[in-house]
VEXPA-545720 format. One record per residue: residue in one letter; x, y, z of N, C-alpha, C, CB in turn. Coordinates in steps of 0.02 Angstrom, whole numbers, plus 50000, padded with zeros to 5 digits. Glycine has a CB too. Layout:
! VEXPA-545720
aXYZXYZXYZXYZ;...
***
This chain:
! VEXPA-545720
m470234930448455470304921348464470574919248409469584916548472;g470734922748368470944919648308470564919148249471104914048320;t470384916848201469874917648128470134910648099470074925648063;p469554907248098469654901148059469524902747990469214895348081;t470024897747955470164899747895469614894647859470974899247876;a469134888947884468834886647848468194883647883469244882947815;t467624880747859467234878247881466564884147918467634873547920;a466904891447941466184895747956466234901947912466074898448042;p465684902547909465484907647858465594914447867464854907347848;p465844918647799466284924347808465974927847873466294929447741;g466274930647912466014935947980465814932648044465304940347962;h465754925348033465454921148090465904918948119465044915848077;l466084917148186466424913948224465974907848249466694918348273;p466154900248242465684895848281465844895648330465574889948267;s465204893948355464934892848428465484888148471464134888848425;p465724891048524466124886348568465774880548591466374889648626;y465224880348566464884874448582464894869048564464444874648580;v465184869948479465324866648435465754865248399465104867048416;r465984857448391466774856448383467024859148311466974848048389;p467574862648312467734868048258467944862048211468384874848278;r467944861848154468174859248104468524864248044467644855448084;g469114863448016469474865047983470004867348005469254867747954;e470494874747957471054876647982471094880648026471364878247948;f471324882848066471274888248105472004890948142470734886248155;r472084897948147472374901348188472514902748244472314903848182;d472914903148303472684906548355472994914948350472914902148424;w473054916148415473294923848415474114925148400473114927148495;c474394919048405475074922048356475234919648306475684921848380;g474764915448268474694914848192474844906948195475274920148140;r474854902848241474934895748216474514892648215475284892148239;r474614888848160474164883148114473924880448145474374878448073;y473334877148151473114868848164472484867448122472894867048252;t472734861448112472134858048068471574853448111472494852748010;v471054853748105470774851748156470294848748115470614856348209;g469944840548134469504838448075469384829748118470024839047977;a469824824948073469414817748104469874816748146469244810548056;s469634811048204469954809248263470434805248237469554805948316;a470984801948298471434796948271471214790148273472034797148304;r470384790148282470204782648284469944782248200469514780448353;e469654788848186469414791848112469914789848050469394800548115;l470634790548083471044791848054471364785448038471334796248081;t471504781648092471974774648084471384767248116472894775948151;g470884769348143470544765548165470714762648231470474761948122;h471114767048265471344765548345471254771048380472094763448358;s471364770948434471264778948492471974780748486471014777748597;r472034786648501472734789148519473114786248578472694796048531;g472664784548627473044781648674473234774648657472724781848735;f472954770148609473214762548590473784764348564472784757548537;l473964769348523474444768048474474884772248526474314770548388;v474934776648580475644778648619475774773148659475634785348668;g475284768448672475484764248730475864757248695474754762248779;r475824757348600476144752748605476814755348596475934748048567;a476724761148561477524765148567477934764148634477424773848563;a477454764948693477894764548752478134757448782477544768048804;l477974752648729478004746348746478704744948709477324741948724;a478674748148636479174746948599479984750048637478934750348529;v479754755548665480294759248698480424755148755480134766648717;a480024751748801480144747848850480514741248821479504746648886;g480764738548776481114733848754481694734248743480934732048715;v481714741348722482534742048698483054745548763482564748348622;g482464749148796482944751648861483294747948891482654754148914;v483164741948892483934737648918484624737048897483884731648915;l484734741648818485164741648824485714747948850485154739148782;q485254753148887485444756948929485584755649006485084760748921;f484854754849012484934753149091485114748349124484504753349120;g485154742049093485364735149098486014733349092485074731549056;y486464738849050487024738749037487594736349091487064744349016;g487614741649148488124743749191487984738249252488044752349211;a487464736149250487194727849298487784723549262486134723249274;a487664721649194488054718449160488824718649159487854719649111;v489044723849160489794723249173490174720249210489994727149184;p490034717949286490404712949318490364706649281490194711949386;v489714704849254489874698149206490134697049147489434695349193;l490104704849123490464703149059491414703049096490244710948984;v491554707249129492294706749153492434700149157492464709949220;a492044695649208492144689749208492114683149159491874689549245;a491504685649113491474680749059491984680449007490904681449028;h492204686948984492784689148928493454690148947492634695648897;g493504691349029494134693649047494454699449051494434691449021;w493914703749017493884710449001494164715549074493054711848977;s494474720549052494644722849111494164728849124495394724549113;l493914731749181493344735849195493164741749125493544739949271;p493744746549127493894752349068493604748148991494944754549063;q493744741248994493464738548914492904736848912493754732748882;a492424735348982491924733648955491454739348976491764727048970;l491614746548994491274749748993491304754348913491364752149055;l491874752848868491754755748812491344755648769492044755248789;p491004747648744490184747348723489674751248736489884742448745;l489694750148800489134759248823489204763748822488914761848874;l489894766748805490254773148778489914774348717491064772348765;v490164771648660489984772048592489354771248591490294767748551;w488844766748648488214767248619487804774548643487834760548642;t488044778348699487784783848706487994788948665487824785248762;l488514787548605488594794048572488304789848520489344798348563;f488144786148484487584784648431486834785148446487664778148409;q486644784248513485834786248516485694790848543485414782348544;g486184796248577486004802948570486144806748524486144805848611;g486544804948474487124808648407486274808748356488134800648359;s486154801948367485644799248296484914804648295485284788648311;a484764808648351484214812348358484134817448304484214815248420;v484594820748285484414827248245484394822748181485014834748245;p484774818148152484674814748072484014810848078485354808748045;i483804806848145483154803248138482544809848119482974798648220;a482534813148151482114819548136482054821048083482264824848160;r482554821248046482434825647974482454820447922483054831947954;l482524814647933482314808747888481634808347908482724801647896;r481274808247964480614807747979480094815047930480614808148071;g480584819547947480214826947924480084825547866480604833947926;r480524823547802480434822747744480094815647702481014824347730;g479914812347754479564807147747479824801647726479144808247716;v480464802447730480944795047715480844790147774481874796547710;l480684790647827480724786047899480244787447920481234786647953;r479614783147901479064782947951479174779948031478544778747916;p478824781048063478914777748135478904772648123478504778548188;d478374767548095478174760348111478914756048076477294758048068;r479184758848014479894755647995480424759748053480134757447899;a480474763448072481084765948114481044760048161481014774048154;v480394759748206480214755648269480704747848265479274753948268;t480304746248187480454739448181481324737048149479834737148129;a481324740848110482254741248102482764742848144482474745848060;g482424747248204482654749848275482714742848331482004756048305;a482244741748324482344734348370482474727948348481804732548406;l482564725648286482914722348230483794721948270482814728048144;l484044730148254484694732048257484834731448347484794740248218;c484384730548379484384731248467484414723848475483584735348514;a484214719048435484274711848423484814712048428484054708448369;a485284711948372485854711248331486344713148398485884716548254;a486274719348422486954721448456486894717048528487014730948470;l486134714348554486264710048630486584703848586485394707448691;l486674701648542486774695648525487474694948518486414693948472;a487944702148483488574703148486488894703148559488674708948452;l488404707348606488734706648677488974700148697488274708448730;g488584694148697488624690348720489034685348700488204689748728;l489074685748620489694679848589490184684148576489534675048515;a490154690748582490994692948571491484690748620491104700748572;q492024690048591492534689848641493044694248659492804685448631;r493154699448612493514704848610493284710848607493844704448571;p493364717148655493104721548654492854724048602493344724148676;e493344726748557493194728748491492594727348457493614726748456;w492324719048449491874716248429491244720648457491944709348445;a491364719248526490644721148569490544730148551490784719348676;v491144733748536491104740548511490594740448448491874743348491;a490794736748413490544736648353489824736248352490814731848319;g489784730748381489044726548379488694731048431489044717148404;y488884730148488488174733348530488364741848521488124730448637;g488974743848534489004752348531488494755048467489924755348513;v488834751548405488544755848349487914754748328488904755548294;l487814748148317487264744448299486744747748356487404735748302;g486954744048408486414745248461486124753248469486734742848532;g486844757348475486544762848496486054767348433487154766948526;i486304764148370485854766048300485114765048320486024760648228;g485084758048349484384755448344484044757348384484284749548346;a484134758348453483864761848522483774768548502484374761648590;g483954774048462483854778948434483334779348400484264780148407;l483194773048343482934773348303482134774148337483164768248263;v482024769548399481464767148433481094773048461481654762248485;y481874774348525481714780848563481444786448536482214783248588;h481934788148469481604796348458481044795248433481974801948408;s480894790248385480214789848353479564788648386480254785248311;c479644784648457479154783748477478824789148536479244777648490;v479424793648541479324799148592479044804448553479994801448631;h479244805648508478954811148455478354807748441479414812848382;l477974800848431477424800348428476834801948469477454796448416;a477074800848519476674803948585476544808748573476944804548645;s477114814148560477064823148568476604823348497478034829048562;v476614821748456476124822848400475534820248387476354821848352;w475354816248447474594813148430474464816948512474454801848414;y474674818748553474374822248608474724829348597474524818548683;p474644834648547474964839748546474624846148600475004841148472;e473954845848646473734847448691474074847748755473334844848689;r474304842448732474834838148813475444835648788474454829648858;p475764837848754476374835548746476874831748792476604839848730;a477094836348837477484833248923476994827648946477494840349003;t476464830248963476114823848993475994817048967475544825349004;h476104814648893476074808948868476824806948826475434808948828;a477124812248819477944808548804478234807748865478524813248759;g478014810648927478474806948983478204798448991478384811649067;p477704795548991477654789849009477914784148939476884789549037;v478054789048871478534783548833479214786048842478394782648749;s479414792348865480164792448906480244785948950480244799448962;g479694788249015479754781649068479794776449066479424780349101;a479564771748997479564765249004480124761648971478974763048982;f480644768748946481264766248937481634763648980481584769648917;a481594766549032481904766249110481444759449133481714774749167;l481004757449148480524756049174480624748649158479944759849156;g480394746149086480414739149066481264737549068480024737948984;s481544742449109482284737349103482314736449203483284743449052;v482064737449232481944735149291482134728049306481334736149301;p481764724749275481894714949292482664714949272481324707549224;a482974717749208483544717549181484194717749211483504721249146;a484014725849243484464728949288484654726149355484224734749299;a484134722549397484064718349434484494710049426483394718649431;g484164709349378484274699649349484934701749342483834695049258;a485304704749279486054703849276486614702549309486214706949262;l486394706249366486814706449436486824699949476486494711949486;l486244695549450486264687049491486514683249438485434683049519;l486604685849385486944681749319487374676149316487324685649285;d487634669049309488134665849322488634667849242487884657449341;p489454669049237489734672649177489594666849107490654674549194;s489494659649146489434653949104488864656249063489324647049142;a488144658949090487644659649080487544666849020487384659649149;l487984669649015487854677448971487704675948900488594682948968;a487984671548860487614670648805487124668748795487774668248775;p486814664948823486204661948822485594667448832486214656548876;a485804671348884485444677248922485284680948859485914681948981;c485904684248828485994689148797485544687348710486854690148802;t485364679448713484964676248649484474677948669484954668948628;a484174675448752483344677148744483154681948757482914674148776;l483664686048788483304693648777483364697048700483704699348832;a483804696048669483724698548605483044695948557484384696648573;a483104690148576482364687548539481714691348563482204679048557;a481774692048624481144697148661481254702248632481124698948741;v481674706048622481674715948597481624713348544482394722748606;g481844709448483481534709648444480974707148413481794709548427;a480514704448437479894701248447479504706848462479864695748500;l479484710048503479194715948545479074721548493479724718648609;g479764722448456479784728948408479384726048346480654731848384;l479334721148342478904717348263478254719148285478944707148245;v478054716748344477524717248366477114722748354477594716348418;c477574727748388477234737048412477274740348342477864743148482;g477884737048323478024741048256477604742648199478464738248225;r477104738348207476794735648138476364740348127476434728448136;h476174744548157475534749548142475644755248168474864747548170;l476064760348179476224765648205476234772348164476754764248230;p475594776448141475584780248103475584786248137475174779148064;q475934791048112475904797048139475224802248100476694799948129;p474924807848131474574810248105474634816748069474244809748137;p474244819648020474224821847980474844829147992473514821947968;p475094833447958475474842247994474974844548028475704849747934;r475074847248082474654851148108474054849548129474604855148075;w474134843548148473314839048170473244840548238473274829348164;w472574842848254472274844548313471684839348320472044852048313;p471704837348380471164832448409470474839048417471494827848501;p470074834248384469394836748372469004840848444468944829648348;r469034837048499468544838348551469074845148599468314829448601;t469424848748565469834854748578469924859048537470374853748593;d469794865148577469734870848517470384874248535468994876748520;p470904874448474471334875048486471614882548503471524871848448;r471284886048473471094894948486470864897748567470334896948432;s470724892648600470624891548665471144889748707470204887448671;w471324885348679471884881448699472514886748730472134876948632;a472824890248673473184896048648473334900148706472804899948596;l472694902748719472454907348765472624906248857471674907148748;r472494900448850472454896448919473284899448977472484885648889;g473004899649026473484901549067473974898249093473274903449106;r474684896649079475104891849114475814894349155475304886949059;a475964890849180476654891849239477034892249183476944885149304;e477074889349118477734889949067477444893249018478114882949036;p477384898748993477024901648929477214899848861477084908548928;l476944898448801477124896748759477584901448713476644894548740;a477894899348658478294903648623477824909148585478734899448576;s478334915948593477914919348561477864921348476477964924248598;f478254916548464478644916848382478784909248386479504922648367;d478914906048321479244899248300480134902848262478564894148224;h480384898648325481294901048303481414893948262482044902148390;s481914897348217482364892048161482764889548220482924896248086;p483174884948200483874881148247484154886348249484414874948218;a484434890948201484894896248207484664902248233485154897548150;q484114903648247483824909948294483794905048374482814913548260;a483554899748371483504897948430484414898648476483134890048420;w484924894148437485694894548440485824902048472486074893548358;r485604908148423485914913848431485674917248500485804918048369;s485104915548524484724916848578485064914848639484104913848573;g485344910448649485994908248707485424902948748486414916848772;a484734901648729484274897348787484384888948752483204900748788;l484624888748684484694883648662485464877648693484654886248592;s486134881348691486624881948716486594880848797486814887648691;a486094884348816486164883348891485674875048901485754891648939;l485234874448868484964867348875485284861348855484424866948843;h485814862048800486244856748779486804857048832486504857548702;a487144861948866487554862248942487124856548972487494870648994;i486434859048992486144852749059485974846849022485354854949110;v485834846948963486034837548965486644835548941485544832548917;a486934838248943487704834848939488084834049010488214840048891;l487704837249050488174838449124487834833149163488104847149169;a486994834949164486564831749211486614824049166485704835949221;g486774823649116486694815349052487294813549100486914815748930;a487994816349104488554813849118488374809449205489144820849113;a488114814949249488094809149303487624804549314488134811249358;a487164805249262486544798349266486964792349245485764798949203;l487334793649163487604788249125488214785449191487964791449039;l488504789149222488934787149276488674783349319489174791949309;d488234784749348487994779849394487704772249375487504783249425;l487184771849302487054767249273487774763249271486714769249213;a488354765249226488904761249206489374757949258489284765149165;v489454762149327489834762949371489694759849442489914768949371;l489354760349472488784759249511488874751949551488114759449462;p488814746749490488654741549523489414739649525488074736649491;a489894739949474490524737849524490644741249565491114737049502;f490764747949602490994749949635490764747049703490984755249619;l489964744849708489574742349754489964736349777488894741049730;l490264733149712490464726349735491234726249747490264720649682;h491504728649713492154732549752492224732949840492104740849727;f491784738149854491644736649938491244732349967491414741649971;s491254724449939490864720549950490314718649998491144717949946;h489964724249949489234723649942488794717349915489094728649903;s488424712549940488064706349926487794707249843487404705349986;p487714704749790487334704049724486634706249742487354696349692;p486334701549776485524702649796485444711849809485304697349887;a485984714849863485894721549872486004724949831486134723749911;v486534722949785486454729549726486054727649689487024732049679;a485874724149671485504720449634484724726449635485464711649673;a484494725449712483924729949740484154737549716483864729349831;v484894739649753485054747149742484834750549660485924747749756;m485054745449608484934745849536484374745149507485244742249507;a483904742549544483034741849528482634748349529482634737149587;v482934750649607482664759049622483024763049587482724762149698;l483394763349568483754767449523483424768549465484344765049509;v483504763749429483314764949354482294764249362483814756949292;a482204761749427481334763049419481364769149450480714757349460;a481714774149480481554780549499481724785549442481914782149561;s482164783749388482414786249327481694786549295483014781349287;g481304780749291480824777949252480104784749284480724767649272;l480054782249335479454786549377479624795849371479524783549480;g480254797349381480394803149362480184805649315480854803849359;r480304802049269480134805349188479464805449168480444801149127;i478964802049209478304801749190478134807749245477904793849195;a478194807649317478074813949339478154820649340478124813749365;a478834820749268479084828449273478524831149231479934830549241;g478144828449195477714829849152477304835149182477374824349131;r476984829149248476444833549282476694837749341475874829049309;w477084836549367477424841149397477444849149368478054838149399;s477884846449307478204854249278477534858849262478744853249193;a477024853949245476264858749225476014862149265475674855349209;r476224861549345476054864749409476174870549415476324862449459;a476904867749416477304871149467477924874249415477594865249534;g477954873749349478394876849317479044871349299478564882949360;r479124871749228479604865749225480514870149256479574862049117;r480644875249237481174878949276481364875449340480944886049294;r480774878849368480714878049456480874868649476479644880949487;i480334864649424480634860149446481334853849424480164858549456;l481754856549358482214857049336482874857649381482084861049300;v482854862649403483144865649456483204861449502482864870749477;g482584859649544482514855049608482794847949589481694854449634;v482604844449542482744837449533483654837449506482114833949468;l483634842349498484674842849478484974843749526485054849049431;l484754849049590485064847849642485044844249668485074850249672;a484414837149693484244833249727484874828849712483564831249717;g484964825549626485354823249600485954822749622485324825049560;a486284829749626486844832349641487284830249715486664839149636;v486544831149742486924829749818486814822049830486524834649891;a486224815949797486314809849780487134807049758485824809449727;q487244810349706488014807949707488514806749773488354813249669;f488564812949784489034811249847488764807449916489304817949871;g487954806749910487714802049965487934796049937486924801949983;l487874793049881487994785749845488804785049868487854785649744;l489074787949858489884786949859489944785149942490414795049831;a489754790649992489804788550060489484781850070489504793650105;a488854781150064488294774350086488824769750043487234774450050;g488964768349991489434766049957490144760550005489654773249923;s490534766450023491174765750058490954761050123491534773650080;a490384766550149490224764650220489794755550232489644771850248;g489604754050183489384746650182488454749550201489924740450259;s488164753350189487564755450202487004754050151487624761950214;a486574747950168486284744750097485794750450093485904736050097;a485354750350172484854757250184485064763550146484844759650265;a485564766850172485634773250130485744774150057486094776250152;l486124768450041486104767549948485234766049917486704758449920;v484994764949956484184764149914483764769649917483684758449943;c483904774449992483824782450000484054786449934484304785250067;f484524786949920485014791349890485114788449811485754791249938;a484834781549783484574778449717483974783749694484254769949731;v483554785549750482954788049717482964794849683482434788249765;p483364799849735483554807549697484004805849648483944813649746;a484434801349624484964798849619484564798249523485214791549684;g484024794449532483684791449465483244796549437483234784449478;v482814800549474482434804649484482784811449443482314804749559;g483274812749463483674817049434483844816649371484134817249462;g484374811249358484644809849297484194809649250484984804549295;g483514805249266482984805149201482634809149201482574800449188;s482294812649252481864819249223481954826049192481594821149265;c482584823449179483124830149139482924831249065484084827849133;y482954825149041482514823048973482034823948948482384818848965;p481454824148985480814825048964480714834048978480254819249011;l481004836749041480984843449049481274847649000481244844849104;t481804847248973482214851148928482024849348868482924850348936;r481644844848839481234841448776480724846848770480864833048789;t480274847848827479804851748831479934857448846479424849948863;l480264860748885480714868848890480804869348821481574869548936;a481194866548792481334866448704480584869948667481464856148670;m480314866748664479644868148634479234874948666479194861448646;d479234875048712478944882248762479454887948726479134881448872;f480074886748747480504892448704480384894348626481244890048704;f480654889148584480654889948520480044888448482481134886748499;g479504886148507478844886848455478934879348428478894893848382;a478244876248396478284870048361478474868648290477744867848366;r478534876048273478694873848198479434867448187478924882348155;d479994871948189480404868548200480784862948262480614872148185;s480294861548308480264858548375480684851348384479484857448391;t480654849848315480894840648294481604841848307480744836848196;d481814847248240482484848048244482904850448315482584852348193;i482514855448363482774858148405482774855548457482624862748408;r482174851148449482304844148521482824839948510481654837848531;g482874838648451483534832348421484014837048447483684829748319;l484194841548442484764845048461485054844948511484724849748457;v484564845448573484504846048625484754840148669483934847748629;y484424834248634484504828848671485194825448640483844824348669;s485334827748582486124825448556486564826748610486444829748488;a486454831948646487054831448699487054826448741487104836748741;k486694820948741486784816448771487504812748776486344813448752;g487564812248710488204808948671488814813148709488184810348575;v488904817748724489444822448754489304821448849489264831948717;g488864818848861488824817348937489054811148930488124817948976;g488994806348888489294798548884489974798648888489124794648818;l490294805748824490984806948867491084807648924491264811348855;l490864812248938490964814049009490864809649057490614818949026;g490364805649061490174802149133490494794349123489184801749148;v490404791249064490674782549033491274784749040490504778848944;g491404789648983492074790948955492854791249039491904800648903;g492514797749056492714799649114493054795449173492224801949133;a492314789549194492614786749226492924779649196492244786749275;a493084778349137493224772649134494004773549128492844769149082;a494174781549115494754784749100495324785049207494354794749053;l494774785749228494954785749302494944778749318494454789949350;l494534776049301494744768949336495354764649306494124764149331;a495474767349248496214763949201496864767249230496214766349106;a496824775249253497424777949272497474776749348497474785349253;f496924776249380496924775749455496684769849487496554780649482;p496574762649466496414758449462496034757349557496984754849424;a496414758249609496354758649665495904763049699496854759149679;w495734769549682495344774149711495004779049663495724777349759;g494924774449591494584779249545493884780549564494604776749473;y493754775749592492824777149613492644784849642492544771149689;a493084784849700492834791249727493074796549684493054792549798;p493594799649651493434806549610492894804349550494214810349572;a492704799049522492234800449467491514800349508492304794349402;f491374797849557490644801049586490694808149612490334796649649;c491364810949647491294818149646491254821949605491614820549667;a491594819549525491484821349493490734823849450491834818749486;a490394817149453489584816249431489234822349491489224805849449;g489344821949554489024826349596489044834149563489374825649667;v489894836049530490074842149513489674843849478490604843149491;a489524837949412489284841149350488554840449375489504837349273;a488254838049403487584837849427487324845449432487564833949499;l487874847549499487634854149524487794859849468487994855949596;a488174858549430488554864049359487844864149331489334860049288;a487434857649308486764858149269486294862349319486424850149248;a486174860749388485684865849402485794872649423485324863649445;v486294874849429486614882649388486594883449334487264884449389;v486614881249288486564883049226485694883649233486954877349170;a485534878849240484594876749249484314883249273484334869549320;a484534885549330484414893349380484604900049327485094893649464;r484994899249285485174906149252484704906649191486004906749227;l484304898249162484054899449119483324903249101484154895049105;r483464907249049482954912049022482644911648965483144917249018;r481984913348960481644913948900481974918248860481004915848907;p482004915248779482144921748733481644927148728482244919848663;l481774932948728481644938048695481194938248642482124939748679;p480554939748640480154939348574480484945848525479234940348592;v480634951948556480614956948501481704955948496480104967348536;r481534960048430482354961948429482494968048424482744959348376;t483194972048459483444975948482483254981648405484184973248511;i483254988348403483304993848339484044995148346482795001748345;p484584994748293485104996248300485075004948285485514991448259;l485715007248339485625014548336485775017048290485865017748374;
***
């Protein structure tokens, strides 16, 4: 069961009925520091800290999940074309996804504390919303919303999801999922309300939303410490935890990022996030304009978008609990297949004018696009270990930027080239991308724990 390196007399193992304290190693050599609780370290329970992180994430999620609903309002208020209105979101996804690795490395070097990251990120997001409401030219919106907002949302999202994982090392997927889910769930009112907004009220609405996002970030980011390195909660023996049976076993050794990439599994996870993210981001960006083009009423479109965004958030939360019982790869393949079918269903139902069918297909589309991120994040830890998991999970998430190029950029290109019938190819391409992600996920294999001996 491993040998404790502190607190136990030589030749004696601590009783299983006594809380272990000190530094321990499990059967694979992983180290754990068991000692003070979260309340002893910070003055608050770890649930309180993670709850504040979830609130901060809920505030900035509106920049992704509310933008598509605001696209028709931007077109009417600023006189932009639909492809021009999609450009700020395209740049936003590049910076929000691409910031994962730099933020992880700065945090690992002690340069970027979570509280500072959340505060700075929320203020940048507030500035981005102001730019979106006041910018008359798309270039200014790209610089203000796309660049500043993407970096700001990345600072908040990546810092808070990481915080949930390190405060709950024994159940990282179960507790990081709700923080990731808050990213979508906090945006449900904005995703629905933006479609009912008068174009003349765009600037005041963005100003009010910017004030709310900035204030929430300042309050929630005030005290968000992270635990000491290799911290483990005192109520759980890490050696027994490491021996516990699981649907998805722990990694047999800790991979470096280079070893993870050479294994082939990291590149497969990268492809899954890029392909599934392309479908999910296309839905958020294009679905409102597509439904309005086919004469659906704004309240009906608002209901569909609210269901889509809520399903994305709830899917992220449920993914951790489902996967712990049934296996992460199996759940990942299932939700991606459901999301692929939903893309063709959204196209058919939207063209036919069936609001009820749209709501039904919005559920699997949201779940498939949302649950991909926490599942691939946890699979990366399962496959490659915890030592360099922050960098590796950042590499996996950074593929979201590629998904933005494929989904939002591809849709903008199709609509610019074929304005009359560009929606149908866009949703068909999204369905094919989600299906390809499911095929890659089905072929995903755990890296071999041993190296072959050259002959």
